RODO-2510 file (C-alpha; in nm, 4 decimals, decimal comma):
residues 375
     n   res          X          Y          Z
     1     m     4,5124     2,6557    13,7924
     2     t     4,2676     2,4372    13,6192
     3     q     4,2877     2,4165    13,2325
     4     k     3,9923     2,5690    13,0547
     5     g     3,8185     2,3810    12,7726
     6     p     3,7629     2,5176    12,4230
     7     p     3,5133     2,8015    12,3897
     8     v     3,1528     2,7038    12,3162
     9     c     3,1491     2,9112    11,9953
    10     n     3,4382     2,7087    11,8526
    11     l     3,2562     2,3806    11,9174
    12     i     2,9466     2,5107    11,7461
    13     s     3,1523     2,6204    11,4434
    14     v     3,3119     2,2757    11,4134
    15     q     2,9734     2,1046    11,4366
    16     i     2,8260     2,3310    11,1704
    17     q     3,1199     2,2610    10,9395
    18     l     3,0793     1,8857    10,9898
    19     l     2,7097     1,9132    10,9133
    20     r     2,7849     2,1087    10,5974
    21     d     3,0403     1,8527    10,4788
    22     g     2,8024     1,5679    10,5479
    23     l     2,5205     1,7438    10,3669
    24     r     2,7411     1,8050    10,0640
    25     c     2,8402     1,4357    10,0456
    26     w     2,4776     1,3261    10,0787
    27     l     2,3581     1,5661     9,8089
    28     r     2,6394     1,4592     9,5786
    29     e     2,5483     1,0913     9,6171
    30     y     2,1749     1,1606     9,5915
    31     w     2,1875     1,3770     9,2805
    32     g     2,4480     1,1530     9,1190
    33     a     2,2261     0,8493     9,1652
    34     n     1,9192     1,0350     9,0435
    35     s     2,1006     1,1760     8,7424
    36     i     2,1988     0,8235     8,6443
    37     m     1,8389     0,7062     8,6897
    38     k     1,7091     0,9969     8,4823
    39     s     1,9397     0,9239     8,1935
    40     k     1,8586     0,5514     8,1976
    41     e     1,5429     0,4227     8,0334
    42     h     1,3491     0,1583     8,2229
    43     t     1,2939    -0,1750     8,0519
    44     r     0,9591    -0,2932     7,9225
    45     e     0,9415    -0,5482     8,2075
    46     v     0,9792    -0,2792     8,4755
    47     r     0,7059    -0,0658     8,3200
    48     n     0,4741    -0,3687     8,3026
    49     m     0,5432    -0,4487     8,6690
    50     v     0,4445    -0,0927     8,7605
    51     l     0,1190    -0,1385     8,5714
    52     e     0,0467    -0,4767     8,7329
    53     k     0,0935    -0,3396     9,0853
    54     f    -0,1239    -0,0387     9,0013
    55     k    -0,3999    -0,2686     8,8764
    56     a    -0,3603    -0,4708     9,1964
    57     g    -0,4563    -0,1592     9,3943
    58     l    -0,1161    -0,0374     9,5167
    59     g    -0,0546     0,3353     9,5438
    60     y     0,2281     0,5314     9,3831
    61     k     0,4340     0,5389     9,7024
    62     k     0,4176     0,1621     9,7641
    63     i     0,4965     0,0853     9,3991
    64     s     0,7939     0,3205     9,4181
    65     q     0,9260     0,1514     9,7328
    66     a     0,8655    -0,2004     9,6017
    67     l     1,0472    -0,1446     9,2678
    68     n     1,3032     0,1065     9,3986
    69     i     1,2150     0,3724     9,1413
    70     s     1,1073     0,7281     9,1926
    71     r     0,7442     0,8146     9,2537
    72     s     0,7418     1,0599     8,9600
    73     t     0,8520     0,7793     8,7273
    74     v     0,5687     0,5574     8,8507
    75     q     0,3249     0,8413     8,7977
    76     s     0,4557     0,9064     8,4455
    77     i     0,4260     0,5393     8,3433
    78     i     0,0695     0,5127     8,4719
    79     r    -0,0314     0,8460     8,3144
    80     k     0,0999     0,7293     7,9753
    81     w    -0,0935     0,4015     8,0091
    82     k    -0,4144     0,5884     8,0909
    83     e    -0,3718     0,8241     7,7956
    84     y    -0,2406     0,5892     7,5236
    85     g    -0,3289     0,2416     7,6558
    86     t     0,0303     0,1177     7,6374
    87     t     0,3597     0,1345     7,8233
    88     v     0,5699     0,1239     7,5054
    89     n     0,7770     0,4354     7,4387
    90     l     0,6004     0,6316     7,1661
    91     p     0,7811     0,8283     6,8901
    92     r     0,8854     1,1689     7,0151
    93     q     0,8518     1,4913     6,8157
    94     g     1,1909     1,6220     6,9227
    95     r     1,2851     1,9833     6,9649
    96     p     1,0188     2,2325     6,8509
    97     p     1,1117     2,4017     6,5181
    98     k     1,2460     2,7545     6,5409
    99     l     1,0688     2,8531     6,2178
   100     t     0,6935     2,8859     6,2329
   101     g     0,4874     2,7214     5,9617
   102     r     0,3942     3,0581     5,8152
   103     t     0,7558     3,1740     5,7888
   104     r     0,8637     2,8422     5,6397
   105     r     0,5989     2,8634     5,3686
   106     s     0,7008     3,2223     5,2981
   107     l     1,0656     3,1184     5,2514
   108     i     0,9667     2,8359     5,0153
   109     r     0,7545     3,0724     4,8048
   110     e     1,0367     3,3268     4,7910
   111     a     1,2957     3,0671     4,6803
   112     a     1,0611     2,9273     4,4144
   113     k     0,9709     3,2740     4,2863
   114     t     1,3264     3,4146     4,2968
   115     p     1,5745     3,1250     4,2552
   116     m     1,8762     3,3591     4,2773
   117     v     1,7858     3,4821     4,6286
   118     t     2,0652     3,4146     4,8786
   119     l     2,0472     3,2599     5,2244
   120     d     2,1679     3,5867     5,3749
   121     e     1,8765     3,7734     5,2183
   122     m     1,6260     3,5170     5,3450
   123     q     1,7902     3,5265     5,6889
   124     r     1,7421     3,9026     5,7051
   125     a     1,3806     3,8648     5,5919
   126     t     1,3050     3,6200     5,8752
   127     a     1,4729     3,8511     6,1279
   128     q     1,2389     4,1316     6,0230
   129     v     0,9373     3,9227     6,1279
   130     g     1,0981     3,8442     6,4638
   131     e     1,2433     3,4983     6,3934
   132     t     1,6216     3,4961     6,4178
   133     v     1,7561     3,1669     6,2831
   134     h     2,0813     3,0363     6,1377
   135     r     2,1379     3,0023     5,7628
   136     t     2,1553     2,6246     5,8062
   137     t     1,8021     2,6204     5,9495
   138     i     1,6698     2,7969     5,6392
   139     s     1,8690     2,5642     5,4151
   140     r     1,7228     2,2542     5,5833
   141     a     1,3703     2,3912     5,5480
   142     l     1,4228     2,4372     5,1729
   143     h     1,5804     2,0935     5,1360
   144     k     1,2732     1,9278     5,2866
   145     c     1,0581     2,0595     5,0012
   146     g     1,3100     1,9628     4,7300
   147     l     1,4886     2,2968     4,6808
   148     y     1,8699     2,2780     4,6745
   149     g     2,1370     2,5377     4,6026
   150     r     2,3176     2,4585     4,2784
   151     v     2,5544     2,6439     4,0465
   152     a     2,3497     2,8281     3,7833
   153     r     2,4204     2,7160     3,4266
   154     r     2,5377     2,9764     3,1785
   155     k     2,3070     2,9919     2,8771
   156     p     2,2752     3,2347     2,5827
   157     l     2,0386     3,5248     2,6403
   158     l     1,7089     3,4420     2,4722
   159     k     1,4725     3,7240     2,3820
   160     e     1,1148     3,6645     2,2735
   161     n     1,2053     3,6704     1,9032
   162     h     1,4782     3,4109     1,9670
   163     k     1,2354     3,1820     2,1481
   164     k     0,9823     3,2211     1,8693
   165     s     1,2312     3,1286     1,5964
   166     r     1,3645     2,8338     1,8001
   167     l     1,0147     2,7035     1,8566
   168     q     0,9289     2,7411     1,4881
   169     f     1,2479     2,5556     1,3867
   170     a     1,1774     2,2698     1,6291
   171     r     0,8167     2,2293     1,5208
   172     s     0,9021     2,2327     1,1506
   173     h     1,1713     1,9626     1,1859
   174     v     1,0527     1,7425     1,4724
   175     e     0,8820     1,5051     1,2278
   176     d     1,1845     1,4794     0,9941
   177     t     1,3106     1,1282     0,9278
   178     a     1,6354     0,9855     1,0597
   179     n     1,7743     0,9681     0,7058
   180     m     1,7286     1,3440     0,6672
   181     w     1,9496     1,4134     0,9722
   182     k     2,2068     1,1638     0,8473
   183     k     2,2489     1,3872     0,5420
   184     v     2,3358     1,6955     0,7497
   185     l     2,6967     1,8166     0,7769
   186     w     2,7226     2,0032     1,1094
   187     s     2,9861     2,2756     1,1496
   188     d     3,1107     2,5364     1,3931
   189     e     3,4170     2,7208     1,5207
   190     t     3,5680     2,7001     1,8659
   191     k     3,8594     2,8480     2,0593
   192     i     4,0888     2,6238     2,2624
   193     e     4,3305     2,7748     2,5141
   194     l     4,6634     2,6186     2,6007
   195     f     4,6003     2,6153     2,9767
   196     g     4,2443     2,7375     2,9866
   197     h     4,0304     2,4298     3,0448
   198     n     3,8137     2,5425     3,3363
   199     a     3,7052     2,2037     3,4673
   200     k     3,6942     2,1518     3,8430
   201     r     3,9645     1,9272     3,9848
   202     y     3,9669     1,7778     4,3330
   203     a     4,2770     1,7026     4,5398
   204     w     4,3174     1,4877     4,8504
   205     r     4,5066     1,7072     5,0958
   206     r     4,5523     1,7807     5,4641
   207     n     4,4476     2,0963     5,6454
   208     n     4,6492     2,4118     5,5717
   209     t     4,8041     2,2636     5,2534
   210     a     4,5675     2,4221     4,9983
   211     h     4,8433     2,6397     4,8514
   212     h     5,1081     2,3694     4,8204
   213     s     5,2181     2,3248     4,4598
   214     e     5,1001     1,9630     4,4394
   215     n     4,7490     2,0726     4,5412
   216     t     4,7068     2,3592     4,2940
   217     i     4,6364     2,3959     3,9212
   218     p     4,8885     2,6267     3,7473
   219     t     4,7350     2,9131     3,5485
   220     v     4,8794     3,1804     3,3229
   221     k     4,7367     3,5063     3,1892
   222     y     4,5103     3,4765     2,8851
   223     g     4,5278     3,0973     2,9049
   224     g     4,8850     3,0886     2,7703
   225     g     4,7608     3,1549     2,4175
   226     s     4,4908     2,9898     2,2116
   227     i     4,3994     2,8660     1,8660
   228     m     4,0756     2,8966     1,6686
   229     l     3,9449     2,5829     1,4980
   230     w     3,6804     2,5135     1,2356
   231     g     3,5411     2,1635     1,2140
   232     c     3,2518     1,9592     1,0830
   233     f     3,0983     1,6164     1,1329
   234     s     2,8035     1,3989     1,0364
   235     s     2,6534     1,0755     1,1626
   236     a     2,9230     0,8942     0,9606
   237     g     3,2082     1,0491     1,1647
   238     t     3,4219     1,3592     1,1926
   239     g     3,5212     1,5677     0,8914
   240     k     3,8069     1,8130     0,8495
   241     l     3,9469     2,0119     1,1420
   242     v     4,1247     2,3323     1,0390
   243     k     4,3216     2,5869     1,2381
   244     v     4,2190     2,9438     1,1583
   245     d     4,5198     3,1721     1,1139
   246     g     4,4602     3,5259     1,2306
   247     k     4,1195     3,6848     1,2593
   248     m     3,8310     3,5087     1,0889
   249     d     3,6469     3,7179     0,8311
   250     g     3,4141     3,6442     0,5410
   251     a     3,6930     3,5876     0,2877
   252     k     3,8844     3,3534     0,5178
   253     y     3,5667     3,1636     0,6005
   254     r     3,4889     3,1099     0,2317
   255     a     3,8450     2,9903     0,1764
   256     i     3,8032     2,7308     0,4518
   257     l     3,4760     2,6143     0,2975
   258     e     3,6338     2,5973    -0,0487
   259     e     3,9161     2,3768     0,0745
   260     n     3,7369     2,1569     0,3280
   261     l     3,3568     2,1482     0,2992
   262     l     3,3084     1,9466    -0,0175
   263     e     3,6064     1,7251     0,0635
   264     s     3,4590     1,6436     0,4036
   265     a     3,1200     1,5657     0,2476
   266     k     3,2946     1,3335     0,0022
   267     d     3,4957     1,1568     0,2736
   268     l     3,1796     1,1045     0,4806
   269     r     2,9886     0,9811     0,1736
   270     l     2,7044     1,2272     0,2088
   271     g     2,6392     1,2411    -0,1639
   272     r     2,5531     1,5502    -0,3636
   273     r     2,2237     1,6312    -0,1914
   274     f     2,3418     1,6932     0,1585
   275     t     2,2487     1,9815     0,3907
   276     f     2,5080     2,2092     0,5444
   277     q     2,4522     2,3537     0,8910
   278     q     2,6072     2,6755     1,0202
   279     d     2,5044     2,9347     1,2755
   280     n     2,4014     3,2937     1,2019
   281     d     2,7405     3,4575     1,2489
   282     p     2,7639     3,7662     1,0198
   283     k     3,0506     3,6179     0,8168
   284     h     2,8427     3,3039     0,7649
   285     k     2,5415     3,4994     0,6415
   286     a     2,7354     3,7489     0,4306
   287     r     2,6051     3,7999     0,0777
   288     a     2,9264     3,6725    -0,0808
   289     t     2,9136     3,3595     0,1344
   290     m     2,5504     3,2857     0,0496
   291     e     2,6276     3,3357    -0,3200
   292     w     2,9122     3,0850    -0,2846
   293     f     2,6677     2,8263    -0,1478
   294     k     2,4280     2,8968    -0,4335
   295     k     2,7041     2,8621    -0,6885
   296     k     2,8103     2,5261    -0,5418
   297     n     2,4462     2,4056    -0,5189
   298     i     2,4778     2,3468    -0,1428
   299     h     2,1584     2,3558     0,0605
   300     v     2,2049     2,5490     0,3864
   301     l     1,9885     2,4650     0,6857
   302     e     1,7885     2,7644     0,8078
   303     w     1,9123     2,8170     1,1630
   304     p     1,7626     2,9991     1,4658
   305     s     1,9892     3,2498     1,6403
   306     q     2,1279     3,1948     1,9916
   307     s     2,0920     2,8156     1,9629
   308     p     2,4194     2,6352     2,0397
   309     d     2,2180     2,3718     2,2285
   310     l     2,0655     2,2664     1,8944
   311     n     2,4066     2,2006     1,7382
   312     p     2,5406     1,8577     1,8415
   313     i     2,8958     1,9572     1,7454
   314     e     2,9102     2,1440     2,0775
   315     n     2,9231     1,8050     2,2494
   316     l     3,2184     1,7053     2,0331
   317     w     3,3990     2,0300     2,1166
   318     q     3,3667     1,9444     2,4855
   319     d     3,4970     1,5915     2,4226
   320     l     3,7877     1,7337     2,2248
   321     k     3,8905     1,9889     2,4880
   322     t     3,8768     1,7315     2,7652
   323     a     4,0891     1,4812     2,5719
   324     v     4,3464     1,7417     2,4610
   325     h     4,4039     1,8925     2,8041
   326     k     4,4536     1,5479     2,9544
   327     r     4,7655     1,5298     2,7359
   328     s     4,8926     1,8649     2,8742
   329     p     5,0286     2,0363     2,5603
   330     s     5,3229     2,2643     2,6383
   331     n     5,2957     2,5018     2,3393
   332     l     5,0556     2,6059     2,0633
   333     t     5,2157     2,3722     1,8096
   334     e     5,1525     2,0734     2,0337
   335     l     4,8040     2,2042     2,1045
   336     e     4,7155     2,2035     1,7344
   337     l     4,8696     1,8601     1,6838
   338     f     4,6860     1,7079     1,9785
   339     c     4,3576     1,8636     1,8640
   340     k     4,3820     1,7033     1,5202
   341     e     4,4828     1,3673     1,6663
   342     e     4,2021     1,3618     1,9209
   343     w     3,9493     1,4827     1,6627
   344     a     4,0368     1,1891     1,4415
   345     r     3,9961     0,9523     1,7379
   346     i     3,6331     1,0487     1,8033
   347     s     3,4374     0,7348     1,7223
   348     v     3,1743     0,7002     1,4542
   349     t     2,9453     0,5562     1,7217
   350     r     2,9671     0,8793     1,9213
   351     c     2,8818     1,0892     1,6140
   352     a     2,5983     0,8609     1,5095
   353     k     2,4451     0,8679     1,8564
   354     l     2,4416     1,2490     1,8657
   355     v     2,2575     1,2621     1,5339
   356     e     2,0259     0,9731     1,6176
   357     t     1,9025     1,1467     1,9342
   358     y     1,8618     1,4855     1,7647
   359     p     1,4778     1,4686     1,7676
   360     k     1,5011     1,4709     2,1501
   361     r     1,6652     1,8137     2,1325
   362     l     1,3810     1,9435     1,9218
   363     a     1,1250     1,7947     2,1592
   364     a     1,3040     1,9632     2,4510
   365     v     1,2824     2,3017     2,2773
   366     i     0,9113     2,2519     2,2165
   367     a     0,8596     2,1504     2,5795
   368     a     1,0477     2,4637     2,6912
   369     k     0,8398     2,6781     2,4504
   370     g     1,1551     2,7926     2,2772
   371     g     1,3532     2,8424     2,5989
   372     s     1,6844     2,6944     2,7060
   373     t     1,7259     2,3179     2,7309
   374     k     1,9637     2,0813     2,9103
   375     y     2,1663     2,0259     2,5922
***
């Protein structure tokens, strides 16, 4: 018997498979080479050579074959030269913005009109008009026009009568001489907590170590206890600093004044005709207290309510709290001791500078029409 050869259908199947494999290899090489060419930018010399051959009368196909670049690239280079008169790559606009100009302007107006509006609220507002964008997109749009998210400052509530009295005070004293402010004895009370200084602290740490003890700030309920202090100062330096025992009332306030006010004025060499500053706390404005001032012939500066920014002693309180908590007092006795030591260390230069620049505070109030200032 003669041996039969392989069936014709099998031969055809093998040939088809070989053709498929060859086609795959060719396509892989072709598209790989073209992808490299697409991602690579031609040099200035190549683009100029394309232009020279075009001016010499060669067609797109011949230029493509002569320079071994695709015909579409030749066409693109020549089209750019016809439109812009150059082969240099021009600045590109980049990806089209997802926010339309109208929506962007609307977001800017909303943020300027309502500074407390959140990104989530603005994101929902843009979605309602058919533009769904990320919060970051909205944030970038606001940044471009100078609007940035910042922590809102806490300031005393100012009603219209407060603004009016502040403005009147500033206008009546803005022309006062420097010598007049040097004769003012500034005063106030403040509370200092043992562990309650709420300044931000930063720690260098690795991921997932935020709760390690070395990366945290220990806190206790109610700040671990606190003390109330009364103090005063002038441009000549700091005066007495007194711890208030128990709750402050009118009688206790007058006792503090009796023991410390005139002595502080004497130590600071203010003379007899000095001016005493205090805020409008009820115990400060009590009838018995005002009679005490009259009896002692002490002139009291008329003061607008809700105006801690006009009292430069607030800056000294901040300096004091920062310095004391750097020393980490462990109990209330140490806290009082450190407060008195750091109060005495405040330089005369610091006090004099606060008083010297006081007219700037008044000018800021006038500029704000009685509103809050940066001080």
